[in-house]
DRENGU-460325 format. One record per residue (C-alpha): residue in three letters; x, y negated, z negated. Coordinates in steps of 0.02 Angstrom, whole numbers, plus 50000, padded with zeros to 5 digits. Each point is the difference from the previous one (the first is absolute). Layout:
N
ALAXYZ
...
END
This chain:
134
UNK506144387248680
UNK500924989349870
UNK501804996050038
UNK500594997249821
UNK499595015049892
UNK500244998549813
UNK500025018649957
UNK500175017250078
UNK498175003149955
UNK499464984850101
UNK501115005150145
UNK499315017850005
UNK498204994249983
UNK500174989550158
UNK500045015650110
UNK498695012550058
UNK499655014749883
UNK501035012450102
UNK501544988649995
UNK499684995949816
UNK500085018749962
UNK501685002050086
UNK500734984549916
UNK499345005249831
UNK500725017550020
UNK501724992850039
UNK499844988049853
UNK499465013849880
UNK501415011450057
UNK501314986549968
UNK499244996249828
UNK500065018649957
UNK501805001850057
UNK500664984049919
UNK498794995149862
UNK501194986949932
UNK500004990350165
UNK498984984250008
UNK498904994350143
UNK499944983350086
UNK499584991850164
UNK501564995050096
UNK500124994850182
UNK498085000950000
UNK499995018949966
UNK499985011449848
UNK501685003949925
UNK500715010249857
UNK501454993349898
UNK501235009949895
UNK501634990949962
UNK499684990550161
UNK498895004050150
UNK499595018450012
UNK498805001850149
UNK498674990250094
UNK498515006450099
UNK498734991950115
UNK498585004350117
UNK499934994650182
UNK498835003450145
UNK500745016950045
UNK501195004749860
UNK500534998249821
UNK501704992149983
UNK501135006449862
UNK501534989649951
UNK501265009049889
UNK501484988650043
UNK501415004350117
UNK500725013449887
UNK498335008949986
UNK499835000450188
UNK501795005250032
UNK499915014549877
UNK498455007350082
UNK500074994350182
UNK500325017950055
UNK498235004149941
UNK499154986350100
UNK499805010350159
UNK498474994150093
UNK499854984249894
UNK500444982150041
UNK501314993449882
UNK501314986349983
UNK501424996449880
UNK498784995049861
UNK498325007650041
UNK499075015350061
UNK498255000550075
UNK498745013349957
UNK498645000650135
UNK498244998849933
UNK499405014150113
UNK501205012549921
UNK500145006649822
UNK501044989149884
UNK501615009649955
UNK499844998749811
UNK501415012349970
UNK501204989150101
UNK499394984349910
UNK500305008949833
UNK501785004450045
UNK500374982450062
UNK499264992149843
UNK500985011849886
UNK501594996050097
UNK499714981249986
UNK499575001049815
UNK501605009749964
UNK500994987650104
UNK499274985049907
UNK500275008249831
UNK501825003750042
UNK500294982050056
UNK499194993449839
UNK501085011449893
UNK501584994850093
UNK499554981749971
UNK499735003449816
UNK501705008549984
UNK500874986050096
UNK499194987249885
UNK500645009349844
UNK501755000750072
UNK499964981650044
UNK499464995949820
UNK501445010249929
UNK501244991550114
UNK499314982949956
UNK500225003649814
UNK501875003750022
END
C-alpha cells in the first residue's frame, strides 16, 4: 500500500471493496452535508476543509477512524458508548454498522463551528480596518 497518497480517490482505492464502500459512503455523506467543503489528503488520510480543517477519516485493520477535532469529540462523547474514542478521534469498528446519523450530526456541528469562526474573523478584520483608518 502506498504511503503518500495524492488524492482521496487514490486512498480509498487502496483498500478492499468492502472497506472502499464504507469509506466512500462516509465521503459521500460529508459531500452531501457540506458541498462547499474541499477535499485533500492531510496526515496521509482524506480530509475535508471548510474555513480550516473540518474532519478527517481513515481505515485501519479493525476500524474506521473519524477525526472531527477536539470540539467535535467533546460535543458528542456522550454518544460514544461502546466505541473507543480519545480527545480527537472516535473509532467505528468494521464489524458493526457505521453510525451515519452520528457522523452527520458531528459534521453539521463542525461545519457550523467553522462557519462561525470564519464570520467572527471577518467581523474582527472589518473592525480592525475601521480602527486603523482613524
